[in-house]
Chimera marker file (.cmm) of the C-alpha trace (Angstrom):
<marker_set name="trace">
<marker id="1" x="-0.064" y="-0.197" z="0.303" r="1" g="1" b="0" radius="0.5"/>
<marker id="2" x="3.107" y="2.555" z="0.649" r="1" g="1" b="0" radius="0.5"/>
<marker id="3" x="4.307" y="2.138" z="-2.459" r="1" g="1" b="0" radius="0.5"/>
<marker id="4" x="0.894" y="2.375" z="-4.253" r="1" g="1" b="0" radius="0.5"/>
<marker id="5" x="0.531" y="5.799" z="-2.578" r="1" g="1" b="0" radius="0.5"/>
<marker id="6" x="4.413" y="6.989" z="-3.277" r="1" g="1" b="0" radius="0.5"/>
<marker id="7" x="3.678" y="5.985" z="-7.134" r="1" g="1" b="0" radius="0.5"/>
<marker id="8" x="0.781" y="8.213" z="-6.711" r="1" g="1" b="0" radius="0.5"/>
<marker id="9" x="2.572" y="10.968" z="-5.124" r="1" g="1" b="0" radius="0.5"/>
<marker id="10" x="5.055" y="10.241" z="-8.314" r="1" g="1" b="0" radius="0.5"/>
<marker id="11" x="2.906" y="10.075" z="-11.134" r="1" g="1" b="0" radius="0.5"/>
<marker id="12" x="0.069" y="12.648" z="-10.260" r="1" g="1" b="0" radius="0.5"/>
<marker id="13" x="2.127" y="16.359" z="-10.615" r="1" g="1" b="0" radius="0.5"/>
<marker id="14" x="3.781" y="14.604" z="-13.142" r="1" g="1" b="0" radius="0.5"/>
<marker id="15" x="0.264" y="14.252" z="-15.487" r="1" g="1" b="0" radius="0.5"/>
<marker id="16" x="-0.804" y="17.263" z="-13.865" r="1" g="1" b="0" radius="0.5"/>
<marker id="17" x="1.954" y="19.247" z="-15.257" r="1" g="1" b="0" radius="0.5"/>
<marker id="18" x="1.566" y="17.226" z="-18.874" r="1" g="1" b="0" radius="0.5"/>
<marker id="19" x="-1.887" y="18.328" z="-19.285" r="1" g="1" b="0" radius="0.5"/>
<marker id="20" x="-0.892" y="22.183" z="-18.775" r="1" g="1" b="0" radius="0.5"/>
<marker id="21" x="0.772" y="22.495" z="-21.944" r="1" g="1" b="0" radius="0.5"/>
<marker id="22" x="-0.047" y="19.809" z="-24.541" r="1" g="1" b="0" radius="0.5"/>
<marker id="23" x="2.263" y="19.282" z="-27.326" r="1" g="1" b="0" radius="0.5"/>
<marker id="24" x="0.863" y="21.932" z="-30.072" r="1" g="1" b="0" radius="0.5"/>
<marker id="25" x="0.747" y="21.139" z="-33.686" r="1" g="1" b="0" radius="0.5"/>
<marker id="26" x="-1.348" y="24.205" z="-34.948" r="1" g="1" b="0" radius="0.5"/>
<marker id="27" x="-1.840" y="27.769" z="-33.656" r="1" g="1" b="0" radius="0.5"/>
<marker id="28" x="-5.742" y="26.722" z="-33.029" r="1" g="1" b="0" radius="0.5"/>
<marker id="29" x="-4.856" y="24.298" z="-30.800" r="1" g="1" b="0" radius="0.5"/>
<marker id="30" x="-4.182" y="27.808" z="-28.862" r="1" g="1" b="0" radius="0.5"/>
<marker id="31" x="-7.402" y="29.411" z="-29.354" r="1" g="1" b="0" radius="0.5"/>
<marker id="32" x="-9.603" y="30.229" z="-26.641" r="1" g="1" b="0" radius="0.5"/>
<marker id="33" x="-6.928" y="30.750" z="-23.968" r="1" g="1" b="0" radius="0.5"/>
<marker id="34" x="-3.902" y="32.400" z="-25.765" r="1" g="1" b="0" radius="0.5"/>
<marker id="35" x="-3.559" y="35.288" z="-28.355" r="1" g="1" b="0" radius="0.5"/>
<marker id="36" x="-0.379" y="33.844" z="-30.833" r="1" g="1" b="0" radius="0.5"/>
<marker id="37" x="2.007" y="36.019" z="-32.160" r="1" g="1" b="0" radius="0.5"/>
<marker id="38" x="3.412" y="34.603" z="-35.150" r="1" g="1" b="0" radius="0.5"/>
<marker id="39" x="6.969" y="35.839" z="-36.381" r="1" g="1" b="0" radius="0.5"/>
<marker id="40" x="8.914" y="34.845" z="-39.748" r="1" g="1" b="0" radius="0.5"/>
<marker id="41" x="12.826" y="36.112" z="-39.155" r="1" g="1" b="0" radius="0.5"/>
<marker id="42" x="16.291" y="34.721" z="-39.303" r="1" g="1" b="0" radius="0.5"/>
<marker id="43" x="17.415" y="37.123" z="-36.282" r="1" g="1" b="0" radius="0.5"/>
<marker id="44" x="15.060" y="34.800" z="-33.486" r="1" g="1" b="0" radius="0.5"/>
<marker id="45" x="17.582" y="35.698" z="-30.863" r="1" g="1" b="0" radius="0.5"/>
<marker id="46" x="17.367" y="39.321" z="-31.137" r="1" g="1" b="0" radius="0.5"/>
<marker id="47" x="13.441" y="39.140" z="-31.603" r="1" g="1" b="0" radius="0.5"/>
<marker id="48" x="13.291" y="37.099" z="-28.955" r="1" g="1" b="0" radius="0.5"/>
<marker id="49" x="15.297" y="39.203" z="-26.589" r="1" g="1" b="0" radius="0.5"/>
<marker id="50" x="12.875" y="41.853" z="-27.408" r="1" g="1" b="0" radius="0.5"/>
<marker id="51" x="9.651" y="39.696" z="-26.100" r="1" g="1" b="0" radius="0.5"/>
<marker id="52" x="11.245" y="38.560" z="-23.400" r="1" g="1" b="0" radius="0.5"/>
<marker id="53" x="11.971" y="42.207" z="-22.234" r="1" g="1" b="0" radius="0.5"/>
<marker id="54" x="8.318" y="42.928" z="-22.479" r="1" g="1" b="0" radius="0.5"/>
<marker id="55" x="7.402" y="39.650" z="-20.904" r="1" g="1" b="0" radius="0.5"/>
<marker id="56" x="5.375" y="41.506" z="-18.090" r="1" g="1" b="0" radius="0.5"/>
<marker id="57" x="2.801" y="43.054" z="-20.945" r="1" g="1" b="0" radius="0.5"/>
<marker id="58" x="3.034" y="39.650" z="-23.158" r="1" g="1" b="0" radius="0.5"/>
<marker id="59" x="1.718" y="37.493" z="-20.385" r="1" g="1" b="0" radius="0.5"/>
<marker id="60" x="-0.921" y="40.534" z="-19.048" r="1" g="1" b="0" radius="0.5"/>
<marker id="61" x="-2.145" y="39.764" z="-22.891" r="1" g="1" b="0" radius="0.5"/>
<marker id="62" x="-2.138" y="35.953" z="-22.911" r="1" g="1" b="0" radius="0.5"/>
<marker id="63" x="0.231" y="36.015" z="-25.972" r="1" g="1" b="0" radius="0.5"/>
<marker id="64" x="1.784" y="33.003" z="-26.740" r="1" g="1" b="0" radius="0.5"/>
<marker id="65" x="4.572" y="33.685" z="-29.574" r="1" g="1" b="0" radius="0.5"/>
<marker id="66" x="6.818" y="31.633" z="-31.849" r="1" g="1" b="0" radius="0.5"/>
<marker id="67" x="9.586" y="33.093" z="-34.116" r="1" g="1" b="0" radius="0.5"/>
<marker id="68" x="10.303" y="30.784" z="-36.785" r="1" g="1" b="0" radius="0.5"/>
<marker id="69" x="13.392" y="30.500" z="-39.372" r="1" g="1" b="0" radius="0.5"/>
<marker id="70" x="12.850" y="27.477" z="-41.311" r="1" g="1" b="0" radius="0.5"/>
<marker id="71" x="12.087" y="24.586" z="-38.923" r="1" g="1" b="0" radius="0.5"/>
<marker id="72" x="13.823" y="26.279" z="-35.955" r="1" g="1" b="0" radius="0.5"/>
<marker id="73" x="11.498" y="27.095" z="-33.566" r="1" g="1" b="0" radius="0.5"/>
<marker id="74" x="12.010" y="29.830" z="-30.948" r="1" g="1" b="0" radius="0.5"/>
<marker id="75" x="8.872" y="30.395" z="-28.190" r="1" g="1" b="0" radius="0.5"/>
<marker id="76" x="7.648" y="31.461" z="-25.131" r="1" g="1" b="0" radius="0.5"/>
<marker id="77" x="5.157" y="28.192" z="-25.030" r="1" g="1" b="0" radius="0.5"/>
<marker id="78" x="5.914" y="26.107" z="-21.995" r="1" g="1" b="0" radius="0.5"/>
<marker id="79" x="5.240" y="22.955" z="-23.788" r="1" g="1" b="0" radius="0.5"/>
<marker id="80" x="6.243" y="20.939" z="-26.658" r="1" g="1" b="0" radius="0.5"/>
<marker id="81" x="6.577" y="22.339" z="-29.440" r="1" g="1" b="0" radius="0.5"/>
<marker id="82" x="5.496" y="20.205" z="-32.914" r="1" g="1" b="0" radius="0.5"/>
<marker id="83" x="7.569" y="18.814" z="-35.541" r="1" g="1" b="0" radius="0.5"/>
<marker id="84" x="4.978" y="19.622" z="-37.447" r="1" g="1" b="0" radius="0.5"/>
<marker id="85" x="4.300" y="23.557" z="-36.136" r="1" g="1" b="0" radius="0.5"/>
<marker id="86" x="6.489" y="25.255" z="-38.269" r="1" g="1" b="0" radius="0.5"/>
<marker id="87" x="5.484" y="23.895" z="-41.475" r="1" g="1" b="0" radius="0.5"/>
<marker id="88" x="1.734" y="23.649" z="-40.358" r="1" g="1" b="0" radius="0.5"/>
<marker id="89" x="1.627" y="27.537" z="-39.870" r="1" g="1" b="0" radius="0.5"/>
<marker id="90" x="4.090" y="28.266" z="-43.345" r="1" g="1" b="0" radius="0.5"/>
<marker id="91" x="0.675" y="26.360" z="-44.894" r="1" g="1" b="0" radius="0.5"/>
<marker id="92" x="-1.991" y="27.977" z="-42.670" r="1" g="1" b="0" radius="0.5"/>
<marker id="93" x="-0.461" y="31.731" z="-43.498" r="1" g="1" b="0" radius="0.5"/>
<marker id="94" x="1.841" y="31.395" z="-46.650" r="1" g="1" b="0" radius="0.5"/>
<marker id="95" x="-1.048" y="33.531" z="-48.382" r="1" g="1" b="0" radius="0.5"/>
<marker id="96" x="-0.631" y="36.657" z="-46.018" r="1" g="1" b="0" radius="0.5"/>
<marker id="97" x="2.409" y="37.649" z="-47.067" r="1" g="1" b="0" radius="0.5"/>
<marker id="98" x="3.595" y="39.532" z="-43.997" r="1" g="1" b="0" radius="0.5"/>
<marker id="99" x="6.314" y="38.491" z="-41.565" r="1" g="1" b="0" radius="0.5"/>
<marker id="100" x="4.148" y="39.021" z="-38.214" r="1" g="1" b="0" radius="0.5"/>
<marker id="101" x="0.444" y="37.990" z="-37.399" r="1" g="1" b="0" radius="0.5"/>
<marker id="102" x="-1.684" y="38.222" z="-34.551" r="1" g="1" b="0" radius="0.5"/>
<marker id="103" x="-4.024" y="35.716" z="-34.255" r="1" g="1" b="0" radius="0.5"/>
<marker id="104" x="-6.905" y="36.304" z="-31.406" r="1" g="1" b="0" radius="0.5"/>
<marker id="105" x="-8.042" y="34.376" z="-28.846" r="1" g="1" b="0" radius="0.5"/>
<marker id="106" x="-10.909" y="33.052" z="-31.637" r="1" g="1" b="0" radius="0.5"/>
<marker id="107" x="-8.661" y="32.497" z="-34.373" r="1" g="1" b="0" radius="0.5"/>
<marker id="108" x="-8.925" y="35.130" z="-36.899" r="1" g="1" b="0" radius="0.5"/>
<marker id="109" x="-6.020" y="37.290" z="-38.080" r="1" g="1" b="0" radius="0.5"/>
<marker id="110" x="-6.704" y="40.358" z="-36.204" r="1" g="1" b="0" radius="0.5"/>
<marker id="111" x="-2.832" y="42.149" z="-37.482" r="1" g="1" b="0" radius="0.5"/>
<marker id="112" x="-0.331" y="41.417" z="-40.369" r="1" g="1" b="0" radius="0.5"/>
<marker id="113" x="3.078" y="43.604" z="-40.206" r="1" g="1" b="0" radius="0.5"/>
<marker id="114" x="6.310" y="43.480" z="-42.030" r="1" g="1" b="0" radius="0.5"/>
<marker id="115" x="8.227" y="43.900" z="-38.499" r="1" g="1" b="0" radius="0.5"/>
<marker id="116" x="7.518" y="43.401" z="-34.913" r="1" g="1" b="0" radius="0.5"/>
<marker id="117" x="6.327" y="46.431" z="-33.333" r="1" g="1" b="0" radius="0.5"/>
<marker id="118" x="5.843" y="45.389" z="-29.598" r="1" g="1" b="0" radius="0.5"/>
<marker id="119" x="3.991" y="49.159" z="-28.921" r="1" g="1" b="0" radius="0.5"/>
<marker id="120" x="1.629" y="48.921" z="-31.900" r="1" g="1" b="0" radius="0.5"/>
<marker id="121" x="0.848" y="44.935" z="-31.217" r="1" g="1" b="0" radius="0.5"/>
<marker id="122" x="0.014" y="46.133" z="-28.056" r="1" g="1" b="0" radius="0.5"/>
<marker id="123" x="-2.339" y="48.483" z="-28.774" r="1" g="1" b="0" radius="0.5"/>
<marker id="124" x="-4.512" y="46.652" z="-31.137" r="1" g="1" b="0" radius="0.5"/>
<marker id="125" x="-4.712" y="43.978" z="-28.943" r="1" g="1" b="0" radius="0.5"/>
<marker id="126" x="-5.645" y="46.670" z="-25.900" r="1" g="1" b="0" radius="0.5"/>
<marker id="127" x="-8.604" y="47.839" z="-28.615" r="1" g="1" b="0" radius="0.5"/>
<marker id="128" x="-10.023" y="44.139" z="-29.011" r="1" g="1" b="0" radius="0.5"/>
<marker id="129" x="-13.334" y="43.363" z="-27.484" r="1" g="1" b="0" radius="0.5"/>
<marker id="130" x="-12.495" y="40.633" z="-25.634" r="1" g="1" b="0" radius="0.5"/>
<marker id="131" x="-9.210" y="42.369" z="-24.130" r="1" g="1" b="0" radius="0.5"/>
<marker id="132" x="-11.486" y="45.114" z="-22.590" r="1" g="1" b="0" radius="0.5"/>
<marker id="133" x="-13.985" y="42.814" z="-21.682" r="1" g="1" b="0" radius="0.5"/>
<marker id="134" x="-10.455" y="41.350" z="-19.270" r="1" g="1" b="0" radius="0.5"/>
<marker id="135" x="-9.091" y="44.474" z="-18.549" r="1" g="1" b="0" radius="0.5"/>
<marker id="136" x="-12.527" y="46.015" z="-16.625" r="1" g="1" b="0" radius="0.5"/>
<marker id="137" x="-12.619" y="42.197" z="-14.998" r="1" g="1" b="0" radius="0.5"/>
<marker id="138" x="-9.025" y="42.607" z="-13.387" r="1" g="1" b="0" radius="0.5"/>
<marker id="139" x="-10.077" y="46.415" z="-12.458" r="1" g="1" b="0" radius="0.5"/>
<marker id="140" x="-13.405" y="45.074" z="-10.846" r="1" g="1" b="0" radius="0.5"/>
<marker id="141" x="-11.039" y="42.274" z="-8.960" r="1" g="1" b="0" radius="0.5"/>
<marker id="142" x="-8.586" y="44.264" z="-7.618" r="1" g="1" b="0" radius="0.5"/>
<link id1="1" id2="2" r="1" g="1" b="0" radius="0.2"/>
<link id1="2" id2="3" r="1" g="1" b="0" radius="0.2"/>
<link id1="3" id2="4" r="1" g="1" b="0" radius="0.2"/>
<link id1="4" id2="5" r="1" g="1" b="0" radius="0.2"/>
<link id1="5" id2="6" r="1" g="1" b="0" radius="0.2"/>
<link id1="6" id2="7" r="1" g="1" b="0" radius="0.2"/>
<link id1="7" id2="8" r="1" g="1" b="0" radius="0.2"/>
<link id1="8" id2="9" r="1" g="1" b="0" radius="0.2"/>
<link id1="9" id2="10" r="1" g="1" b="0" radius="0.2"/>
<link id1="10" id2="11" r="1" g="1" b="0" radius="0.2"/>
<link id1="11" id2="12" r="1" g="1" b="0" radius="0.2"/>
<link id1="12" id2="13" r="1" g="1" b="0" radius="0.2"/>
<link id1="13" id2="14" r="1" g="1" b="0" radius="0.2"/>
<link id1="14" id2="15" r="1" g="1" b="0" radius="0.2"/>
<link id1="15" id2="16" r="1" g="1" b="0" radius="0.2"/>
<link id1="16" id2="17" r="1" g="1" b="0" radius="0.2"/>
<link id1="17" id2="18" r="1" g="1" b="0" radius="0.2"/>
<link id1="18" id2="19" r="1" g="1" b="0" radius="0.2"/>
<link id1="19" id2="20" r="1" g="1" b="0" radius="0.2"/>
<link id1="20" id2="21" r="1" g="1" b="0" radius="0.2"/>
<link id1="21" id2="22" r="1" g="1" b="0" radius="0.2"/>
<link id1="22" id2="23" r="1" g="1" b="0" radius="0.2"/>
<link id1="23" id2="24" r="1" g="1" b="0" radius="0.2"/>
<link id1="24" id2="25" r="1" g="1" b="0" radius="0.2"/>
<link id1="25" id2="26" r="1" g="1" b="0" radius="0.2"/>
<link id1="26" id2="27" r="1" g="1" b="0" radius="0.2"/>
<link id1="27" id2="28" r="1" g="1" b="0" radius="0.2"/>
<link id1="28" id2="29" r="1" g="1" b="0" radius="0.2"/>
<link id1="29" id2="30" r="1" g="1" b="0" radius="0.2"/>
<link id1="30" id2="31" r="1" g="1" b="0" radius="0.2"/>
<link id1="31" id2="32" r="1" g="1" b="0" radius="0.2"/>
<link id1="32" id2="33" r="1" g="1" b="0" radius="0.2"/>
<link id1="33" id2="34" r="1" g="1" b="0" radius="0.2"/>
<link id1="34" id2="35" r="1" g="1" b="0" radius="0.2"/>
<link id1="35" id2="36" r="1" g="1" b="0" radius="0.2"/>
<link id1="36" id2="37" r="1" g="1" b="0" radius="0.2"/>
<link id1="37" id2="38" r="1" g="1" b="0" radius="0.2"/>
<link id1="38" id2="39" r="1" g="1" b="0" radius="0.2"/>
<link id1="39" id2="40" r="1" g="1" b="0" radius="0.2"/>
<link id1="40" id2="41" r="1" g="1" b="0" radius="0.2"/>
<link id1="41" id2="42" r="1" g="1" b="0" radius="0.2"/>
<link id1="42" id2="43" r="1" g="1" b="0" radius="0.2"/>
<link id1="43" id2="44" r="1" g="1" b="0" radius="0.2"/>
<link id1="44" id2="45" r="1" g="1" b="0" radius="0.2"/>
<link id1="45" id2="46" r="1" g="1" b="0" radius="0.2"/>
<link id1="46" id2="47" r="1" g="1" b="0" radius="0.2"/>
<link id1="47" id2="48" r="1" g="1" b="0" radius="0.2"/>
<link id1="48" id2="49" r="1" g="1" b="0" radius="0.2"/>
<link id1="49" id2="50" r="1" g="1" b="0" radius="0.2"/>
<link id1="50" id2="51" r="1" g="1" b="0" radius="0.2"/>
<link id1="51" id2="52" r="1" g="1" b="0" radius="0.2"/>
<link id1="52" id2="53" r="1" g="1" b="0" radius="0.2"/>
<link id1="53" id2="54" r="1" g="1" b="0" radius="0.2"/>
<link id1="54" id2="55" r="1" g="1" b="0" radius="0.2"/>
<link id1="55" id2="56" r="1" g="1" b="0" radius="0.2"/>
<link id1="56" id2="57" r="1" g="1" b="0" radius="0.2"/>
<link id1="57" id2="58" r="1" g="1" b="0" radius="0.2"/>
<link id1="58" id2="59" r="1" g="1" b="0" radius="0.2"/>
<link id1="59" id2="60" r="1" g="1" b="0" radius="0.2"/>
<link id1="60" id2="61" r="1" g="1" b="0" radius="0.2"/>
<link id1="61" id2="62" r="1" g="1" b="0" radius="0.2"/>
<link id1="62" id2="63" r="1" g="1" b="0" radius="0.2"/>
<link id1="63" id2="64" r="1" g="1" b="0" radius="0.2"/>
<link id1="64" id2="65" r="1" g="1" b="0" radius="0.2"/>
<link id1="65" id2="66" r="1" g="1" b="0" radius="0.2"/>
<link id1="66" id2="67" r="1" g="1" b="0" radius="0.2"/>
<link id1="67" id2="68" r="1" g="1" b="0" radius="0.2"/>
<link id1="68" id2="69" r="1" g="1" b="0" radius="0.2"/>
<link id1="69" id2="70" r="1" g="1" b="0" radius="0.2"/>
<link id1="70" id2="71" r="1" g="1" b="0" radius="0.2"/>
<link id1="71" id2="72" r="1" g="1" b="0" radius="0.2"/>
<link id1="72" id2="73" r="1" g="1" b="0" radius="0.2"/>
<link id1="73" id2="74" r="1" g="1" b="0" radius="0.2"/>
<link id1="74" id2="75" r="1" g="1" b="0" radius="0.2"/>
<link id1="75" id2="76" r="1" g="1" b="0" radius="0.2"/>
<link id1="76" id2="77" r="1" g="1" b="0" radius="0.2"/>
<link id1="77" id2="78" r="1" g="1" b="0" radius="0.2"/>
<link id1="78" id2="79" r="1" g="1" b="0" radius="0.2"/>
<link id1="79" id2="80" r="1" g="1" b="0" radius="0.2"/>
<link id1="80" id2="81" r="1" g="1" b="0" radius="0.2"/>
<link id1="81" id2="82" r="1" g="1" b="0" radius="0.2"/>
<link id1="82" id2="83" r="1" g="1" b="0" radius="0.2"/>
<link id1="83" id2="84" r="1" g="1" b="0" radius="0.2"/>
<link id1="84" id2="85" r="1" g="1" b="0" radius="0.2"/>
<link id1="85" id2="86" r="1" g="1" b="0" radius="0.2"/>
<link id1="86" id2="87" r="1" g="1" b="0" radius="0.2"/>
<link id1="87" id2="88" r="1" g="1" b="0" radius="0.2"/>
<link id1="88" id2="89" r="1" g="1" b="0" radius="0.2"/>
<link id1="89" id2="90" r="1" g="1" b="0" radius="0.2"/>
<link id1="90" id2="91" r="1" g="1" b="0" radius="0.2"/>
<link id1="91" id2="92" r="1" g="1" b="0" radius="0.2"/>
<link id1="92" id2="93" r="1" g="1" b="0" radius="0.2"/>
<link id1="93" id2="94" r="1" g="1" b="0" radius="0.2"/>
<link id1="94" id2="95" r="1" g="1" b="0" radius="0.2"/>
<link id1="95" id2="96" r="1" g="1" b="0" radius="0.2"/>
<link id1="96" id2="97" r="1" g="1" b="0" radius="0.2"/>
<link id1="97" id2="98" r="1" g="1" b="0" radius="0.2"/>
<link id1="98" id2="99" r="1" g="1" b="0" radius="0.2"/>
<link id1="99" id2="100" r="1" g="1" b="0" radius="0.2"/>
<link id1="100" id2="101" r="1" g="1" b="0" radius="0.2"/>
<link id1="101" id2="102" r="1" g="1" b="0" radius="0.2"/>
<link id1="102" id2="103" r="1" g="1" b="0" radius="0.2"/>
<link id1="103" id2="104" r="1" g="1" b="0" radius="0.2"/>
<link id1="104" id2="105" r="1" g="1" b="0" radius="0.2"/>
<link id1="105" id2="106" r="1" g="1" b="0" radius="0.2"/>
<link id1="106" id2="107" r="1" g="1" b="0" radius="0.2"/>
<link id1="107" id2="108" r="1" g="1" b="0" radius="0.2"/>
<link id1="108" id2="109" r="1" g="1" b="0" radius="0.2"/>
<link id1="109" id2="110" r="1" g="1" b="0" radius="0.2"/>
<link id1="110" id2="111" r="1" g="1" b="0" radius="0.2"/>
<link id1="111" id2="112" r="1" g="1" b="0" radius="0.2"/>
<link id1="112" id2="113" r="1" g="1" b="0" radius="0.2"/>
<link id1="113" id2="114" r="1" g="1" b="0" radius="0.2"/>
<link id1="114" id2="115" r="1" g="1" b="0" radius="0.2"/>
<link id1="115" id2="116" r="1" g="1" b="0" radius="0.2"/>
<link id1="116" id2="117" r="1" g="1" b="0" radius="0.2"/>
<link id1="117" id2="118" r="1" g="1" b="0" radius="0.2"/>
<link id1="118" id2="119" r="1" g="1" b="0" radius="0.2"/>
<link id1="119" id2="120" r="1" g="1" b="0" radius="0.2"/>
<link id1="120" id2="121" r="1" g="1" b="0" radius="0.2"/>
<link id1="121" id2="122" r="1" g="1" b="0" radius="0.2"/>
<link id1="122" id2="123" r="1" g="1" b="0" radius="0.2"/>
<link id1="123" id2="124" r="1" g="1" b="0" radius="0.2"/>
<link id1="124" id2="125" r="1" g="1" b="0" radius="0.2"/>
<link id1="125" id2="126" r="1" g="1" b="0" radius="0.2"/>
<link id1="126" id2="127" r="1" g="1" b="0" radius="0.2"/>
<link id1="127" id2="128" r="1" g="1" b="0" radius="0.2"/>
<link id1="128" id2="129" r="1" g="1" b="0" radius="0.2"/>
<link id1="129" id2="130" r="1" g="1" b="0" radius="0.2"/>
<link id1="130" id2="131" r="1" g="1" b="0" radius="0.2"/>
<link id1="131" id2="132" r="1" g="1" b="0" radius="0.2"/>
<link id1="132" id2="133" r="1" g="1" b="0" radius="0.2"/>
<link id1="133" id2="134" r="1" g="1" b="0" radius="0.2"/>
<link id1="134" id2="135" r="1" g="1" b="0" radius="0.2"/>
<link id1="135" id2="136" r="1" g="1" b="0" radius="0.2"/>
<link id1="136" id2="137" r="1" g="1" b="0" radius="0.2"/>
<link id1="137" id2="138" r="1" g="1" b="0" radius="0.2"/>
<link id1="138" id2="139" r="1" g="1" b="0" radius="0.2"/>
<link id1="139" id2="140" r="1" g="1" b="0" radius="0.2"/>
<link id1="140" id2="141" r="1" g="1" b="0" radius="0.2"/>
<link id1="141" id2="142" r="1" g="1" b="0" radius="0.2"/>
</marker_set>
């Protein structure tokens, strides 16, 4: 009985952790919980640093970001990113022709740009009805 209890105490946290951040294969895997920013760039480190420098603002707006360079992916996503993510994302958004895409929680493309401008991205998100509701709820909770 002690062995079974010990085994459960070890396995339950692992199960809980894996449910929190499942493997992501497509942007649609993150919908209704996150806004997604996809950036195509061969300068992943510089862009990741800018995003990490604004981590509080990114987190406050429920943003998961991905920087794609061919099959290489950098992200703030805490789970596993499928090997097919880059290809799936490129197929889904190839017709847009922009290097930065903001996808709302509802799955709709909300903004596209040729370069990442965080202040403009945050402004766009803050004008979204769902975000306005989130900010009002947060204010009411304080």
